[in-house]
C-alpha positions in Angstrom: 59.5 105.2 -66.3 56.1 105.0 -68.1 53.4 107.3 -67.1 49.8 106.1 -66.6 46.9 108.3 -67.4 44.2 109.0 -64.9 41.7 106.9 -66.9 44.1 103.9 -66.8 44.5 104.2 -63.1 40.7 104.4 -62.6 40.2 101.3 -64.7 42.8 99.5 -62.7 41.3 100.5 -59.4 37.8 99.6 -60.6 39.1 96.2 -61.8 40.7 95.4 -58.4 37.6 96.4 -56.5 35.4 94.4 -58.8 37.7 91.4 -58.4 37.6 91.8 -54.7 33.8 92.0 -54.7 33.6 89.0 -56.9 35.8 86.9 -54.7 34.0 88.1 -51.5 30.6 87.4 -53.1 31.6 83.9 -54.1 32.9 83.1 -50.7 29.9 84.6 -49.0 27.5 82.6 -51.1 29.5 79.5 -50.0 29.0 80.6 -46.4 32.5 81.9 -45.9 32.9 85.5 -44.8 36.4 86.8 -45.5 36.0 89.4 -42.8 35.6 86.8 -40.0 38.3 84.7 -38.5 38.0 80.9 -38.7 39.6 77.8 -37.3 40.0 74.7 -39.4 39.0 71.3 -38.0 39.3 68.0 -39.7 36.7 65.2 -39.2 37.0 61.6 -40.5 33.8 59.9 -41.4 33.0 56.4 -42.8 30.5 58.0 -45.2 29.2 61.5 -45.9 25.7 60.8 -47.2 25.4 63.5 -49.8 27.4 66.2 -47.8 28.9 68.8 -50.1 31.3 71.7 -49.7 29.6 74.9 -48.5 27.1 72.9 -46.5 26.5 74.3 -43.0 28.2 73.5 -39.7 25.7 74.0 -36.9 25.5 73.9 -33.1 22.0 73.7 -31.6 20.6 74.7 -34.9 22.8 77.8 -35.3 25.2 78.0 -38.2 28.7 78.6 -37.0 30.7 77.6 -40.1 30.8 75.7 -43.4 32.2 72.6 -45.0 35.3 73.7 -46.8 36.6 70.5 -48.5 35.8 66.8 -48.7 38.4 64.3 -49.7 38.5 60.5 -50.0 41.2 58.9 -48.0 42.3 56.1 -50.3 45.2 55.1 -48.0 42.8 54.7 -45.0 40.1 52.2 -46.1 38.4 54.9 -48.3 37.3 56.9 -45.3 36.2 60.5 -45.9 38.1 63.5 -44.6 36.0 66.6 -44.2 37.6 70.0 -43.5 35.5 72.5 -41.6 35.7 76.2 -41.3 34.3 77.2 -37.9 34.2 80.7 -36.4 37.1 81.3 -34.1 35.0 82.8 -31.4 33.2 79.5 -30.9 34.9 77.4 -28.3 34.4 73.7 -28.8 35.2 71.3 -25.9 37.5 68.5 -26.9 34.9 65.8 -26.0 32.4 67.2 -28.4 30.9 64.7 -30.9 30.4 65.4 -34.6 27.7 63.9 -36.8 26.2 64.4 -40.2 22.5 65.1 -39.8 19.5 65.9 -42.1 16.9 68.1 -40.5 14.2 66.9 -43.0 13.9 64.9 -46.2 13.9 68.1 -48.3 16.9 69.8 -46.6 20.6 69.3 -47.3 22.8 67.3 -45.0 24.8 69.3 -42.4 27.6 68.7 -39.9 26.3 69.1 -36.4 28.4 69.5 -33.2 27.0 68.0 -30.0 28.7 69.9 -27.2 30.7 68.0 -24.5 31.5 69.0 -20.9 35.3 69.2 -21.0 37.1 72.3 -19.9 39.7 72.0 -22.6 38.9 73.0 -26.2 39.8 72.0 -29.7 42.7 73.8 -31.3 43.0 75.1 -34.8 43.9 72.2 -37.1 42.8 69.4 -34.8 41.5 66.1 -36.3 38.6 64.1 -34.7 36.6 61.0 -35.6 33.0 61.7 -36.6 30.1 59.4 -35.6 28.3 57.4 -38.2 24.8 58.7 -38.9 21.8 56.9 -40.2 21.1 57.7 -43.8 17.9 59.3 -44.9 16.6 56.0 -46.4 17.9 53.7 -43.7 15.0 51.7 -42.3 13.0 52.1 -45.4 12.7 48.3 -45.7 10.9 48.1 -42.3 8.6 50.9 -43.4 7.8 49.1 -46.7 7.0 45.9 -44.7 4.5 47.8 -42.5 2.9 49.4 -45.6 2.6 46.1 -47.3 0.9 44.6 -44.2 -1.5 47.5 -44.1 -2.3 47.0 -47.8 -2.9 43.3 -47.3 -5.3 44.1 -44.4 -7.2 46.6 -46.5 -7.4 44.1 -49.4 -8.9 41.5 -47.0 -11.5 43.9 -45.8 -12.4 44.9 -49.3 -12.7 41.2 -50.3 -15.0 40.6 -47.3 -17.2 43.5 -48.2 -17.3 42.4 -51.8 -18.3 38.9 -50.8 -21.0 40.2 -48.5 -22.5 42.2 -51.3 -22.3 39.4 -53.8 -23.9 36.9 -51.4 -27.0 38.9 -51.2 -26.7 39.4 -47.4 -26.7 43.2 -47.9 -29.8 43.1 -50.0 -31.5 40.9 -47.3 -30.5 43.4 -44.6 -31.9 46.3 -46.6 -35.1 44.4 -47.2 -35.5 43.7 -43.5 -34.9 47.4 -42.7 -37.5 48.4 -45.2 -40.0 45.8 -43.7 -39.4 47.1 -40.2 -39.9 50.7 -41.4 -43.1 49.8 -43.1 -44.5 48.0 -40.0 -43.6 51.1 -37.8 -45.5 53.3 -40.3 -48.5 51.0 -40.1 -48.5 51.0 -36.3 -48.3 54.8 -36.2 -51.1 55.1 -38.8 -53.3 52.7 -36.8 -52.8 54.5 -33.5 -52.6 58.0 -34.8 -55.7 59.0 -32.8 -54.2 57.7 -29.5 -50.9 59.3 -30.2 -52.6 62.6 -30.9 -54.6 62.2 -27.7 -51.4 61.6 -25.7 -49.8 64.6 -27.2 -52.9 66.7 -26.5 -53.0 65.5 -22.8 -49.3 66.3 -22.4 -49.8 69.8 -23.8 -52.8 70.3 -21.4 -50.7 69.0 -18.5 -47.9 71.4 -19.3 -50.3 74.3 -19.8 -51.8 73.6 -16.4 -48.4 73.6 -14.8 -47.6 76.9 -16.6 -50.9 78.5 -15.4 -50.3 77.4 -11.8 -46.7 78.2 -11.8 -47.2 80.9 -9.0 -49.2 78.5 -6.8 -46.5 75.8 -7.2 -43.9 78.3 -6.2 -46.0 79.4 -3.2 -46.4 75.8 -2.1 -42.6 75.2 -2.4 -41.9 78.4 -0.4 -44.3 77.3 2.3 -42.7 73.9 2.6 -39.4 75.5 2.7 -40.5 77.8 5.6 -42.0 74.9 7.5 -38.9 72.8 7.1 -36.8 75.8 8.2 -39.0 76.4 11.2 -38.8 72.8 12.2 -35.1 72.7 11.8 -34.6 76.0 13.6 -37.0 75.7 16.6 -38.7 72.4 17.3 -35.7 70.2 16.4 -33.4 72.5 18.3 -35.8 72.3 21.4 -36.0 68.5 21.1 -32.3 68.3 21.0 -32.1 70.5 24.1 -34.6 68.4 26.0 -32.8 65.2 25.1 -29.5 66.7 26.2 -31.1 67.8 29.5 -32.5 64.3 30.1 -29.2 62.7 29.4 -27.5 65.1 31.9 -30.2 64.3 34.5 -29.7 60.6 34.0 -25.9 61.0 34.3 -26.5 62.7 37.7 -28.8 59.9 38.9 -26.3 57.3 37.9 -23.5 59.3 39.6 -25.6 59.3 42.9 -26.2 55.6 42.6 -22.5 55.0 42.0 -21.6 57.1 45.1 -24.3 55.4 47.3 -26.4 58.5 47.7 -30.2 58.3 47.9 -32.4 55.2 48.2 -31.3 53.6 44.9 -27.7 54.4 45.7 -27.9 52.8 49.1 -29.7 49.7 47.7 -27.0 49.3 45.1 -24.0 49.9 47.5 -25.3 48.8 51.0 -25.5 45.0 51.4 -26.9 45.2 55.0 -29.9 47.2 53.9 -30.5 44.8 51.1 -30.3 41.8 53.6 -32.6 43.5 56.1 -35.1 44.2 53.5 -34.9 40.6 52.2 -35.4 39.2 55.8 -38.4 41.5 56.4 -40.0 40.3 53.2 -39.4 36.7 54.2 -40.9 37.3 57.7 -43.9 39.0 56.1 -44.4 36.1 53.8 -44.3 33.6 56.7 -46.8 35.7 58.6 -49.2 35.8 55.6 -48.9 32.1 55.2 -49.7 31.5 59.0 -52.6 34.0 58.8 -54.0 32.1 55.9 -53.6 28.7 57.7 -54.8 29.8 61.2 -57.1 32.8 60.9 -58.7 32.1 64.4 -55.4 32.9 66.1 -55.6 36.5 64.9 -59.4 37.2 64.6 -61.9 37.6 67.7 -65.5 36.4 67.1 -68.5 37.4 69.3 -71.6 35.2 69.4 -74.9 36.4 71.3 -73.2 39.0 73.2 -70.4 36.8 74.4 -66.9 37.5 73.5 -64.7 34.6 72.8 -61.0 35.2 72.6 -59.8 33.5 69.5 -56.4 34.5 69.7 -54.3 31.9 71.5 -51.7 32.8 73.8 -48.4 32.7 72.3 -46.0 30.2 73.6 -43.2 31.6 75.6 
């Protein structure tokens, strides 16, 4: 049996450790940690859209595994079989859907799980059908049509502006603006004295207001006191008087309704009303008879003689 020196043993141990570190590092860079336990799942896609081995497998944005291998299934209409390494501690319901997604234009494609609600989970080695995902450049034609339409609109606007400039309309507009500005300057120059006078009067007015600021405040305070007094005393007293009058009127109306008092009796007693009416009619007849036959009611004395002018009433 051959004997190995200590240096040879050390070199061998170092080589094994270095090889182990190299293998572990390569797998780690590919997203596979040899110290973790993984389940393998197989997904069949119609297309993979740039997906490569070592790309991420994510759930809700969290990396839970990597793409291990991609194969073309020539015996199955050239579909693509993707083998995934997913951490064993992650339980995946069997109605979960799988799709290749691209978070942005600059990021690599990834396989994303969209969790289901089933109570049973995938088992190691299961094969599922992946959903077709829209490619990064799908729909680019519609975008190009929109951009082309926008460019045509901008070209039309530029042509319109160019035609306006070439037709001289812009020069005419600028000339009109210059004429208006010149006329305004002339008006201001012709009425400069009046404008200065207006400004001076306004300054004087504001100065007077500033000098009499205390008086104005005093007047406002007096008005406020007067209005407060009116609101607090006289208006309150007037409201009290009106309320008292209304209450008195209510009592009078109540007495009339109950037949109490003269007005109440007149309003409720028909006999009193009829008697009063008959008396007035008799008085009216008496006045008419007195006016027609005054001698029946007046005694006249002539030369010491007294003549009875009142006729005897017929029995």
